[in-house]
N, C-alpha and C positions, 0 to 999 in steps of 0.2 A: 430732301424736299419736304416742305411743310405746307399742307393745304390750309386755305382759309377755313374759318368755322363753316360747317356745311348746313345749309337749309335742308330740312327733312325731305322736301320734294325733289331736291337736286342731288341728294347724297349718292344715289346709284350712278348718276351721270358723272359725278366727280370721281367716284371709285373706278368706273370704267375707264376714265381718262388716265387715272393713276396706273391702272393695269396696262394700258397701252404704253405709257412711259416706261414701265418696267420692261415690256417687250422690246421697245426701241433701244433701251440701254443694253439688254442682253444681245440684241442684234449687232450692236456697236462694239461688243466684246466684254461687257461686264460679266463677271463670273458669280456674282451673288447679289441678292436683293432681300430686304426684310421690311415688312410693314410694321412700323414701330408701335402704332396704336394698340395692336393686340399682340405684338411680339411674334408675328408670323413670319417664318422663313420657309421657302420651298426650294427644291432643286430646280435647276434651269428648265428641265423638261416639264415639270409641273407648272411653272410659271407660263411656259409656252402653251401648254394644254388649256390652262384657264383663260389665257388671252384668246385662244382660238374659240373656246366656248362662248366667250363674250362677243367676239366678232360675229360668229354665226348667229347668235341670238339677236344682235343688233340688226342684222340683215332681214330678219323675219318680223321686225317691228312694224313695217308698213306705215311709218309715220305716226304711230300711236305712242311714241315715247319709248322708254326702256322696257324691255320684255322681262318676263319672269326668268328666262334663261340668262339674261345679262345680270340681273339681280343675284341669281344663285351663283353664277361664276364669280362675281365680286365678293359675295359672302364667303365662298370657299377660299378665295384668294386672301382676304384681309381679316377675317374673323377666326377666332379659335373656339373649339368645342370638342369634347367636354373638358373643362377644368374641374378638378375634384375639390370642392370645398368641404366643410365639416358636415353639412346636411344636404347639400345640393351638388348636382353636376351643373356647371355653369357655362354660359357663353361669354365671350368678351369680344367687342369690336362690331357688334351689330349696328351701332350708331353710324358706322361707315356706309350702311345701306338704308339708313333711315328707320331702323326698327329698334324696339326695346330689346334688352337682353332677355334670355329665357333661362330660368333656373328650374331644373327638374329634381324633385326630392329623390335622394338616394334610395329611399324605401320603395320607389316606383319601379326599380329594376336595376339592371347592370348598365355599364357605360354605353354599350351598343344600343340598347333600347332607349336610353336617354338621348343619344344623338339622333336616332330615327324620329323621336318625338319632337326634338328641337327643330329638325328639318321640316317636319310636317307642319308645325305651327308657324315657322318662319315663312314657308311657302304660302300658307293660307293668308298670313298677314300681308304678304307682298301682292297676292292676287286679289283678295277681297277687302283688304283694309284691316287696320289694327282693331278698331272698335267692333266691327262685325265679327271678326274672329274671336275676340275675347268674349263677346256676348254669347255667341253660339257655343263656345266651349265652357262657358261659365267660369271664366278666369278674370282676374283683376290686374290692373296695372298699378304698380307701386312706384312712387316717386322717391323712395329711399335710395341711398347711394352707397356704393362700396368704395368709390374713388372720389377724390377732391375734384371740384369743377375744372381746375386747371391741369388735371392729369390727362394724359393721352387716352387713357382707358375709360374716362368718364362718359357715360351715356346719358345725354339729356332727355332721352325718350323713355327712361324708366326701366323697370324690371318686371317681367311676368314670371310668377312663381307657380309651378305645377306641383301640387301636392299629390301624395299617393292615393 
């Protein structure tokens, strides 16, 4: 299944719908699913757990749109982190929830600390907005790209690099 290009404001809603489709496929007997944009595959129990998290988060939205819980469940379902590059621990697939990728310098710490920082920044961007989060943390958004525009992994929202 291939989604249309996602508008940033609708990315979480589309990802939540894709997560629901994965759930429906597994309920119908599918034994595997993979999100190709970031190359993410989970076991069936993990897919079900993420779908459950998204559903519970949607019930708490009270008509205010997608909640942080839905965005986080979709990010965990369809994005990958940390990928180890030469100088950075990197995310891939954050465009699927309307966020820029986050690259944390390896000199900042180990993989675990990089993942915790990636989550902290992604949660802040989802809650308070990208610009406010970058301003408060004194980070900048780069429009450089690691993937071609027609690549599944291409993130049109850029890259945030966290130096040590």
